[in-house]
N, C-alpha and C positions, 0 to 999 in steps of 0.2 A: 504494500500500500504506500509506504513512504517513498520507496524507490520510484513508483509510478508518478507520484506527486512531483518528485524532483525532476523527472524527465519532462513532464508537462510544463513545469515552471521554466526549465531550460529552453524549451521551444518558445514559450511565451516571452522570455527575456530576449531571445534572438529577434523575434518579431517586433518588440518594442524598440530595440536598438535600431533596426532598419527604419521604423517609422520616425524615430527621433532624428536620425541622420538625414532622412529625406526632408522632414520639416525644417530642420536647421539649415539645410542647403537652400531652401526656397524662402525662408524667413530668417530673422535674426535669432541668435541664441537666447535673447531675452524676451522673445515673443511668448505670450501666455500659453499658446498651444504647445510650444516646444517645452516650456517649463512643466506643463501638466504631464506630458508624456515622460519627461525625465523623472518626475516624482513617482509616476506609476512604475517606471523601470526600477527605481530605487526600492520600491516596495516589493517587487518581485525578487530582486536580488537578496533582500533581507529574508524573504520567505524561503528561498532555496538554501541560504546559509543556515537557517534554522533547521531545515530538513536534513541537511548534511550533518549538522551537529547531532541531531536525534539518531541518525544512522550510526554514527561513530559511538554514541553512548550505549547503543543496544548490544 
């Protein structure tokens, strides 16, 4: 279960990164849309770090 979540989060992180790079290329880094995607990406990264920590603790 945890491994599946980590895999899904990893794919989600890759997608958020692509979205953020595309937005940043077309807008400025300080654009609210870029910041929003960046914050969502941060949240996903923290979630996968938590999952990895839980895996190692098991």
